[in-house]
DOFITOR-76292 format. One line per 10 residues: number of its first residue (from 1); their letters; for each residue y, x, z of C-alpha. Coordinates in nm, 2 decimals, decimal comma. Example, Ala and Ser with C-alpha at 12.3 -4.5 7.8 and 13.67 -1.06 7.14 Angstrom:
# DOFITOR-76292
1 = as = -0,45 1,23 0,78 | -0,11 1,37 0,71
This chain:
# DOFITOR-76292
1 = mfigfdtcsf = 0,00 -0,01 0,02 | 0,34 0,10 -0,07 | 0,73 0,03 -0,04 | 0,93 0,08 -0,37 | 1,27 0,17 -0,38 | 1,51 0,10 -0,66 | 1,58 0,37 -0,85 | 1,97 0,45 -0,96 | 2,08 0,60 -1,24 | 2,16 0,95 -1,00
11 = lkqvhgrvqt = 1,79 0,96 -0,88 | 1,67 0,94 -1,23 | 1,91 1,18 -1,32 | 1,81 1,43 -1,06 | 1,44 1,36 -1,16 | 1,48 1,45 -1,53 | 1,64 1,74 -1,41 | 1,35 1,88 -1,22 | 1,11 1,78 -1,49 | 1,32 2,03 -1,72
21 = vldhfgipnh = 1,32 2,31 -1,51 | 0,93 2,29 -1,41 | 0,88 2,20 -1,82 | 1,10 2,56 -1,87 | 0,87 2,74 -1,68 | 0,60 2,63 -1,75 | 0,46 2,45 -1,42 | 0,24 2,18 -1,49 | 0,31 1,80 -1,32 | 0,05 1,51 -1,28
31 = eyyrsgewvp = 0,16 1,25 -1,57 | 0,22 1,02 -1,25 | 0,51 1,21 -1,16 | 0,65 1,28 -1,51 | 1,00 1,08 -1,62 | 0,94 0,74 -1,67 | 0,62 0,68 -1,49 | 0,74 0,80 -1,16 | 0,81 0,54 -0,88 | 0,98 0,66 -0,57
41 = hcsvamkfps = 0,82 0,47 -0,29 | 0,70 0,55 0,05 | 0,30 0,54 0,14 | 0,25 0,23 0,41 | -0,15 0,25 0,42 | -0,46 0,43 0,27 | -0,75 0,30 0,18 | -0,64 -0,04 0,26 | -0,83 -0,33 0,15 | -0,66 -0,59 -0,08
51 = srlpatleaa = -0,85 -0,83 0,07 | -0,61 -0,80 0,44 | -0,27 -0,80 0,28 | -0,20 -1,19 0,33 | -0,29 -1,16 0,67 | -0,07 -0,85 0,72 | 0,23 -0,98 0,55 | 0,17 -1,31 0,75 | 0,16 -1,10 1,08 | 0,47 -0,90 1,00
61 = ahhgltlpfr = 0,65 -1,20 0,92 | 0,53 -1,37 1,23 | 0,61 -1,08 1,45 | 0,99 -1,05 1,30 | 0,89 -0,72 1,18 | 1,27 -0,64 1,07 | 1,28 -0,25 0,81 | 1,62 -0,07 0,82 | 1,62 -0,11 0,44 | 1,56 -0,38 0,17
71 = ateigliqhp = 1,25 -0,36 0,02 | 1,20 -0,45 -0,35 | 0,84 -0,44 -0,43 | 0,54 -0,42 -0,26 | 0,20 -0,27 -0,44 | -0,15 -0,12 -0,42 | -0,28 0,23 -0,55 | -0,56 0,32 -0,58 | -0,64 0,73 -0,52 | -0,86 0,92 -0,60
81 = ptrllwrrpl = -0,82 0,87 -0,92 | -0,45 0,71 -0,88 | -0,37 0,42 -1,05 | -0,19 0,13 -1,01 | -0,36 -0,19 -0,94 | -0,10 -0,43 -0,85 | 0,27 -0,49 -0,79 | 0,49 -0,73 -0,76 | 0,92 -0,78 -0,71 | 1,04 -0,89 -0,35
91 = tdsctgp = 1,35 -1,01 -0,54 | 1,48 -1,13 -0,84 | 1,76 -0,86 -0,89 | 1,89 -0,52 -0,78 | 2,11 -0,68 -0,57 | 1,91 -0,91 -0,35 | 1,75 -1,23 -0,31
């Protein structure tokens, strides 16, 4: 499970510059991290069964879980191999609900 973050143009520029430097020096980088593929995120749980997602979200809401940021997306990633299994936006736009 991960929390996805908004990608602003500045973050995309920085990420692109880093990729350019890596390419220039012949430093390999997994396709998952290349510009256009990378999703800025914070991993929340590893080996999290998708069947537990509804109950986990319900428990968080019931206990008034608040986060110091605005989550815009939720998703599940399989690892290994790294593969995006599911992702859904939590809001309709970058400016919030």
